[in-house]
C-alpha positions as CSV (number, residue, x, y, z in Angstrom):
1,X,-5.9,62.1,47.6
2,X,-3.5,65.2,48.3
3,X,-4.1,66.3,44.5
4,X,-7.9,66.7,44.4
5,X,-7.7,69.9,41.5
6,X,-6.4,66.6,39.2
7,X,-9.3,64.2,40.1
8,X,-12.0,63.9,36.6
9,X,-15.0,64.7,38.3
10,X,-16.8,64.4,34.5
11,X,-15.2,60.7,34.3
12,X,-17.2,59.6,37.3
13,X,-20.8,61.6,36.4
14,X,-22.6,58.8,34.5
15,X,-24.6,61.7,32.4
16,X,-21.6,62.8,31.3
17,X,-20.7,59.0,29.5
18,X,-22.0,59.2,25.7
19,X,-22.8,55.1,24.5
20,X,-22.2,54.0,20.7
21,X,-26.5,53.8,20.6
22,X,-26.1,57.7,20.7
23,X,-23.8,58.0,18.5
24,X,-26.2,56.3,15.3
25,X,-27.6,58.8,13.1
26,X,-31.5,57.9,12.6
27,X,-31.2,56.7,9.3
28,X,-32.9,54.2,7.0
29,X,-30.3,51.4,6.1
30,X,-28.9,51.2,3.1
31,X,-29.4,48.2,0.3
32,X,-26.3,46.3,-1.6
33,X,-28.7,46.9,-4.7
34,X,-29.1,50.3,-4.0
35,X,-25.7,50.9,-3.5
36,X,-24.9,49.1,-6.9
37,X,-27.3,51.6,-8.8
38,X,-25.9,54.6,-7.2
39,X,-22.0,53.3,-8.2
40,X,-23.3,52.8,-11.8
41,X,-25.3,55.8,-12.3
42,X,-21.9,57.4,-11.0
43,X,-19.5,55.8,-13.5
44,X,-22.0,56.7,-16.0
45,X,-21.6,60.5,-15.0
46,X,-17.9,60.0,-14.7
47,X,-18.0,57.8,-18.2
48,X,-19.6,61.1,-20.1
49,X,-16.9,63.6,-18.0
50,X,-19.7,65.3,-16.3
51,X,-17.4,65.0,-13.0
52,X,-19.0,67.9,-11.1
53,X,-22.2,65.8,-12.2
54,X,-20.7,62.9,-10.3
55,X,-19.8,64.5,-7.4
56,X,-22.8,66.2,-6.5
57,X,-24.8,63.0,-7.0
58,X,-22.6,61.3,-4.2
59,X,-23.2,64.3,-1.9
60,X,-26.9,65.1,-2.7
61,X,-28.3,62.4,-1.3
62,X,-24.9,59.9,0.3
63,X,-25.7,56.3,1.4
64,X,-25.1,55.8,5.0
65,X,-25.6,52.5,7.2
66,X,-26.2,49.1,5.8
67,X,-29.3,47.0,5.6
68,X,-28.1,43.1,7.5
69,X,-27.7,41.3,4.2
70,X,-25.0,43.4,2.8
71,X,-23.1,43.2,6.3
72,X,-23.7,39.8,5.8
73,X,-22.4,39.7,2.2
74,X,-18.9,41.6,2.7
75,X,-17.6,40.1,6.0
76,X,-18.3,36.7,4.3
């Protein structure tokens, strides 16, 4: 190890590693029915021409994370 200055010390530190579970936010899972309800509301805004209301509706409380039933129905 002649070139010791190029060793990445952080790669060897277990506390510097991020695991996948730490990246997931703590939010309640969203069901497919909730998403469909939000989609129909969004379509209603768009059909009325209320585009700023539609954007506000989407960004106010975006659905994040699906419940297990939704994941199965999408993947199969």
